Every structure is written in C-alpha cells, then in structure tokens.
C-alpha positions in Angstrom: 1.8 12.1 19.2 1.0 10.3 22.6 -1.8 8.5 21.5 -1.7 4.5 22.5 -2.7 2.9 19.2 -3.5 -0.6 20.6 -1.0 -3.3 18.7 -2.4 -6.0 17.2 -2.1 -10.0 16.7 -2.8 -11.9 13.7 -2.2 -15.5 12.3 -2.7 -16.5 8.6 -1.7 -19.2 6.4 -1.3 -20.1 3.0 -4.9 -19.1 2.2 -4.5 -15.6 3.3 -1.4 -15.2 1.4 -2.7 -16.5 -1.4 -5.9 -14.6 -1.0 -3.7 -11.3 -0.9 -2.0 -12.1 -4.3 -5.3 -12.7 -5.9 -6.6 -9.1 -4.4 -3.8 -7.4 -6.3 -4.2 -9.2 -9.5 -1.6 -12.2 -9.6 -1.9 -15.0 -11.6 -4.9 -13.5 -13.9 -3.2 -15.7 -16.0 -3.4 -19.7 -14.5 -0.1 -20.3 -17.4 2.0 -17.7 -15.8 4.3 -20.1 -14.0 6.4 -17.6 -12.6 3.1 -16.1 -11.0 1.7 -19.4 -9.6 3.8 -19.4 -6.5 1.9 -16.3 -5.3 -1.5 -18.6 -5.2 -0.3 -22.0 -5.0 0.7 -23.7 -1.5 3.7 -25.6 -3.0 6.9 -23.9 -2.6 5.1 -20.4 -1.9 6.2 -16.9 -2.2 4.7 -13.9 -0.5 4.4 -10.6 -2.2 6.3 -8.0 0.0 3.2 -5.4 0.1 1.4 -8.1 2.0 2.8 -6.4 5.5 0.9 -3.6 4.8 -2.3 -5.5 5.9 -0.4 -7.7 8.2 -1.6 -6.8 11.7 -3.4 -4.3 11.2 -4.7 -1.9 13.5 -8.0 -1.1 11.9 -9.8 2.4 11.6 -7.7 4.0 14.7 -8.4 7.6 13.5 -12.3 6.9 13.5 -12.3 4.0 16.3 -10.3 6.1 19.2 -10.6 9.5 20.9 -8.2 11.5 18.0 -10.5 14.5 17.3 -10.1 14.0 13.9 -12.6 14.4 11.2 -12.2 10.8 9.9 -14.9 11.1 7.2 -12.4 13.6 5.4 -9.0 11.7 5.6 -7.4 10.5 2.6 -4.5 8.4 2.3 -1.3 10.4 1.3 1.4 8.4 1.1 2.9 4.6 1.8 5.9 3.4 2.7 7.5 -0.2 3.7 10.9 -1.3 4.5 11.6 -5.4 4.7 13.9 -6.5 7.3 13.3 -10.2 6.3 11.1 -12.1 3.8 7.4 -12.6 4.8 7.0 -16.1 5.9 3.8 -17.7 4.1 2.3 -18.6 7.1 3.0 -17.1 10.6 1.6 -15.0 13.7 2.6 -11.7 13.5 2.3 -8.8 15.8 1.9 -5.3 14.8 3.0 -2.4 16.9 1.9 0.9 16.3 2.6 4.7 16.8 2.1 8.1 15.5 5.7 9.6 14.4 4.5 13.1 13.3 1.8 15.5 13.0 1.9 18.8 10.6 -0.4 21.2 10.5 -0.5 22.6 7.1 -2.8 25.5 8.2 -6.4 26.6 8.8 -8.8 25.2 5.7 -5.6 23.6 4.6 -5.5 20.1 6.4 -2.9 18.1 8.5 -0.6 15.3 7.8 -0.4 12.6 10.5 2.6 10.2 9.8 2.1 6.4 11.5 4.4 3.7 11.9 3.7 0.0 12.2 6.4 -2.7 13.1 5.5 -6.1 12.2 7.0 -9.0 14.2 7.1 -12.7 13.9 5.6 -14.0 17.2 7.0 -17.2 17.5 10.8 -15.9 17.1 10.7 -12.4 17.6 11.9 -11.4 14.3 11.4 -7.8 12.9 9.8 -8.7 9.7 8.6 -5.3 8.1 8.2 -1.8 9.2 5.1 0.1 7.6 4.8 3.7 7.2 1.7 5.8 6.3 1.0 9.1 5.5 -2.7 10.3 6.3 -4.1 13.8 4.7 -6.6 14.6 7.4 -8.3 17.6 5.1 -11.0 18.9 7.7 -8.4 18.9 10.8 -6.0 21.9 9.7 -5.3 25.3 12.0 -4.5 23.1 15.4 -1.3 25.3 15.7 2.0 23.4 17.2 5.4 24.1 16.2 6.0 24.7 12.0 7.6 21.6 10.8 8.1 21.0 7.1 6.8 18.9 5.0 9.1 15.9 3.6 9.7 16.1 0.1 8.6 13.6 -2.3 11.1 11.6 -4.1 12.2 13.1 -7.8 11.8 11.0 -10.8 14.5 10.9 -13.4 14.2 13.7 -16.2 14.4 10.9 -19.0 12.1 8.4 -20.6 11.3 5.3 -18.5 13.7 2.3 -18.5 11.2 -0.2 -18.4 7.2 -0.4 -18.5 5.2 -3.1 -17.1 1.2 -3.2 -18.1 -1.0 -5.2 -15.8 -4.6 -5.6 -16.4 -7.0 -6.0 -13.2 -10.4 -7.7 -13.0 -13.9 -5.7 -12.7 -14.3 -7.4 -9.4 -10.8 -7.0 -8.1 -11.8 -4.5 -5.0 -14.3 -7.3 -3.8 -11.2 -9.7 -3.6 -9.0 -7.1 -2.1 -11.0 -6.3 0.4 -11.3 -10.1 1.7 -7.8 -9.2 3.4 -9.2 -6.8 5.7 -10.1 -3.6 4.7 -14.0 -3.3 4.7 -14.7 0.3 3.7 -18.0 0.1 1.7 -16.3 2.8 -0.6 -14.8 -0.1 -2.7 -18.1 -2.5 -2.6 -21.4 -0.5 -2.2 -22.5 1.3 -5.6 -24.6 3.5 -3.2 -22.0 4.7 -0.9 -19.4 4.8 -4.1 -22.1 7.2 -5.5 -22.4 9.3 -1.9 -18.7 10.1 -2.5 -18.9 11.5 -5.5 -17.8 8.4 -7.6 -20.1 6.5 -10.2 -19.0 3.2 -9.0 -16.5 1.6 -6.4 -13.2 2.5 -6.5 -9.8 0.3 -6.1 -8.2 0.5 -2.5 -5.0 2.4 -2.7 -3.1 -0.2 -0.9 -4.4 -2.7 -4.0 -2.7 -0.4 -6.5 0.4 0.0 -4.4 0.4 -3.9 -4.4 0.0 -3.7 -8.5 3.0 -1.4 -8.2 4.6 -4.1 -6.1 4.1 -6.9 -8.7 5.2 -4.5 -11.2 8.5 -4.1 -9.6 8.9 -7.9 -8.6 8.5 -8.5 -12.4 10.4 -6.5 -14.3 13.4 -6.0 -11.5 13.2 -8.9 -9.2 12.8 -11.6 -11.3 9.8 -12.7 -9.4 12.1 -12.8 -6.1 10.6 -10.8 -4.0 13.3 -11.5 -1.1 15.2 -8.9 -3.4 12.9 -6.1 -2.6 13.9 -4.1 0.1 11.7 -1.0 0.8 9.3 0.8 -1.2 7.3 4.0 -1.2 5.0 6.2 -3.2 2.5 8.9 -2.8 -1.0 8.3 -3.9 -2.1 11.2 -6.7 -5.7 10.0 -8.2 -8.3 7.1 -7.5 -8.8 4.3 -9.6 -11.1 1.8 -10.9 -11.0 -1.9 -10.7 -11.1 -3.2 -14.5 -8.3 -0.6 -15.4 -5.0 -1.6 -16.9 -2.2 -0.4 -14.6 1.1 0.7 -16.4 4.4 1.1 -13.8 6.9 3.1 -15.3 9.9 2.4 -14.2 13.6 3.9 -13.8 16.6 1.8 -12.5 19.6 3.5 -11.0 21.7 0.8 -9.4 19.8 -0.6 -6.6 17.3 2.6 -6.4 14.6 2.4 -8.7 12.2 4.8 -9.4 8.2 4.7 -10.6 4.8 5.9 -11.4 2.0 3.9 -12.1 -0.5 5.4 -14.9 -4.1 4.2 -15.6 -4.0 3.5 -19.1 -7.8 4.1 -20.1 -8.1 7.7 -18.7 -4.2 8.6 -18.7 -4.4 9.3 -14.9 -1.6 9.0 -12.8 -2.2 6.9 -9.7 0.4 6.7 -8.0 3.6 8.9 -8.3 7.2 9.9 -6.8 7.7 6.2 -6.4 11.1 4.9 -4.7 12.2 1.6 -4.5 15.6 -0.4 -2.8 16.8 -3.5 -4.0 19.3 -5.8 -2.7 22.6 -6.0 -3.9 
C-alpha cells in the first residue's frame, strides 16, 4: 500500500494522438468523415481512452521491489474518469498509487487496485483519473484484513438498445503497441505460443479503446467530450483481425455495455458501465 510508484512525465503531439486512434481501429474507412478528426491534425479530437496510455509508469509490478510474481499477473478491470477533454497535444504528468490490495486466499491469487491521476503540466489541470485492477494469480495467501471485493456492474436484463460492430485489422496489435505497451506477447508469435496462444493476442486496453470508439460513435455522436467515465471487466483474450460487437444499454445518462468477438462468439469485455455528461 505504501509502495512509491514513480510519477511519469510525457510530452505528446498530434502524431501520437493519431497513432493511438489508429491503434484502436479508428478510420479504417478513409471516407468516414466522423472519424477523420481523430487521426487528422485539422480540428483534432481525442479518443477519451487515450488517457490510459498517457504518463504511464511502466511495468512497475516487475521493475519495483513488489514481491509480485509478475509473470502470472492478468489485467482484470479498467476504469476511467474524464475531468476535462484531453488536449490533442500537451505535456502531462501521471501520479500513481496503490489504492487497495485484496487477498483472495492461498492458491486463489490477489487483487491489486491502482490509480493514476493525469495532469496537464502547463496549467495544472486534472485531466483524467485512470484506475486498474490487476489479478495477481500467484500471490494469494499473504494475509491481512479481509476486505470485500467490489461487485461488478450488472448489465440490464433486456435485449441491447444499440449494437455497434467494428472490424479490426490483422496487424492492429503491432500498431497499438507503438503507443507504449511493448509486451512481446502482442507481437512475437514465439512468445505468444509459449503463453498458450497460436498467435499474438490483442492488448486488453486496445479492446477497451475499441469499446470506447463504439460508445463515442453510438451514444455520443462522435463528440468525445460527452463521455464522463467508463469502466469494464476483461473476461477473455482476443485476437487482432476479429470483429468486435459492442452491445449497449442506455438508461438516461448511464450506459451499460459488453463487447463480443463475433467470429468466436466470445465475450471479451463485460460488466461495462459509462456515464454521459448531461
């Protein structure tokens, strides 16, 4: 809980903003005029989930003296609160901390909850708060007070109100990794095979970004400033080249969602909840 995760500073410009959008499959159709502002420097817009890669502290579970068996960690959940629209170019600072640790028991792993607050350096404006739950599969049984695990958001018990299908390119993971996640699991077939996959898998945060694109398209009218928050649980690995169907339920300003890979009928992201600005 008292681990000192170093803060990080990052300067980015329109090219990095465009690269992030391309890495989550935006503008696969060059004639999709609503998507062009996310990849073209004129009157540029920013996908809200880009906050997840800004001023990132790196693989601190491995690089710092944590005691975590980092080989067995799995990305469990991701959350995001947007306090202001992300600028297309800026210098940002990320302040990181461990929020909570839950021991699930010997042989059952542990949950580590972390938070990163992203600030614009020149103004001091708090742009976003990024939260993450990491499932440490090899680290249960360390003791401590019993703490309840937060319950996931429950999806409505009715057919989706909206459905958004987004294709992905076969090389999408190779593009997304250029935004900062260089894990070879997403690029090297030999590493993927050693991990039990027949080919490199797509980053969880890339799938999360695809879900964000679906929400920005379907309920925000391509106005990213309408999205106030977004959180979800990762439930299955996916592959570049698959088609992602985001199933959406809207109840006033609360949006529930899940992401399905159509080719294998696998739920990749579940228990999704987003809030829209009035």
